[in-house]
C-alpha positions as CSV (number, residue, x, y, z in Angstrom):
1,M,4.8,-35.9,36.4
2,W,8.4,-34.8,35.9
3,D,9.2,-37.0,32.9
4,Y,8.0,-36.8,29.4
5,Q,5.3,-39.2,28.3
6,E,6.7,-42.0,26.2
7,D,4.5,-41.0,23.2
8,S,5.2,-37.3,23.4
9,G,7.9,-37.4,20.7
10,Y,10.5,-35.7,23.0
11,Q,14.1,-36.5,22.0
12,A,16.7,-36.0,24.7
13,G,18.8,-33.0,23.9
14,T,16.1,-31.2,21.9
15,E,16.2,-27.4,22.4
16,L,12.7,-26.4,23.1
17,I,13.3,-22.7,23.8
18,G,11.2,-20.6,21.5
19,Y,8.7,-23.3,20.7
20,K,5.0,-22.3,20.6
21,V,2.9,-23.8,23.4
22,E,-0.6,-24.9,22.8
23,A,-3.1,-25.8,25.5
24,T,-6.1,-28.0,24.8
25,D,-8.1,-24.8,24.1
26,G,-5.6,-22.6,22.3
27,H,-2.3,-20.9,22.2
28,I,-0.7,-19.9,25.6
29,G,2.8,-18.7,24.8
30,K,6.3,-19.7,24.1
31,V,8.9,-21.9,25.9
32,D,11.2,-19.5,27.7
33,K,13.3,-22.2,29.5
34,H,13.4,-25.9,29.9
35,S,15.1,-28.5,32.1
36,D,16.2,-31.9,31.2
37,D,17.3,-32.8,34.7
38,V,16.4,-36.4,35.7
39,D,13.1,-36.5,37.7
40,A,12.8,-32.7,37.3
41,R,12.0,-32.1,33.6
42,Y,9.9,-29.1,32.9
43,I,9.3,-26.1,30.6
44,V,8.8,-22.5,31.7
45,V,6.3,-20.8,29.4
46,D,6.2,-17.0,28.8
47,T,2.5,-16.3,28.4
48,G,3.1,-12.8,27.0
49,P,0.0,-10.6,27.1
50,W,-2.3,-13.6,27.5
51,I,-2.1,-13.4,31.3
52,F,-0.2,-10.2,31.7
53,G,3.3,-11.5,31.0
54,K,3.1,-14.3,33.6
55,H,5.6,-17.1,33.5
56,V,4.3,-20.6,34.3
57,L,6.2,-23.8,35.0
58,L,4.7,-26.9,33.4
59,P,6.0,-30.4,34.4
60,A,7.1,-32.5,31.4
61,G,4.3,-34.9,32.1
62,T,1.8,-32.3,31.1
63,I,3.2,-32.3,27.5
64,T,1.3,-34.6,25.1
65,S,3.3,-34.0,22.0
66,I,6.2,-32.1,20.5
67,D,6.4,-31.2,16.8
68,P,10.0,-30.2,16.0
69,D,9.0,-29.4,12.3
70,N,6.5,-26.7,13.4
71,Q,8.3,-26.0,16.7
72,T,5.2,-26.6,18.7
73,V,4.6,-28.2,22.1
74,Q,1.1,-29.5,22.9
75,V,0.0,-29.5,26.5
76,G,-2.8,-31.6,27.9
77,R,-4.2,-28.9,30.1
78,T,-6.6,-26.0,29.5
79,K,-5.7,-22.3,29.6
80,D,-7.6,-21.9,32.8
81,E,-5.8,-24.8,34.5
82,I,-2.5,-23.3,33.5
83,Q,-3.5,-19.8,34.5
84,N,-4.5,-21.1,38.0
85,S,-1.3,-23.0,38.5
86,P,1.1,-22.0,41.4
87,E,2.8,-18.8,40.4
88,F,6.3,-19.1,39.0
89,D,8.8,-16.5,40.2
90,K,11.4,-16.3,37.5
91,D,13.8,-14.6,39.9
92,K,14.0,-17.7,42.1
93,P,15.5,-21.1,41.2
94,A,13.1,-23.4,39.4
95,V,14.6,-26.4,41.1
96,D,13.2,-25.5,44.6
97,A,11.9,-28.8,46.0
98,D,8.9,-27.2,47.8
99,Y,7.8,-25.4,44.7
100,H,8.1,-28.6,42.6
101,Q,6.0,-30.4,45.2
102,Q,3.4,-27.7,45.1
103,V,3.3,-27.7,41.2
104,G,3.2,-31.5,41.1
105,S,0.4,-31.7,43.6
106,Y,-1.6,-29.1,41.6
107,Y,-1.3,-30.9,38.3
108,N,-1.8,-34.4,39.8
109,G,-5.0,-33.2,41.4
110,L,-6.5,-32.1,38.1
111,P,-8.7,-34.5,36.1
112,R,-7.0,-35.9,33.0
């Protein structure tokens, strides 16, 4: 869950901040932050007005493809699945182990 899929096209060291993020059913926002930490790779998406400025944390395993030419990240989840994910508090550290477990359990429990 916390590592990029082999066929996602992710290249270590790629700066994803600012990339557009697309769910399976449409645009959800832009990458606000990302982590390349071993066993804790993720992106934080600023959803803008889509869900009232909410930020969501998506484990790297939810990313299906990255297009550096168009600066786009494709996520294998729907807008509703992302909207219903555990709330991300951008004022708290994203590396909190309990929060990671909660997010991982949520996405692992969804059908693929």
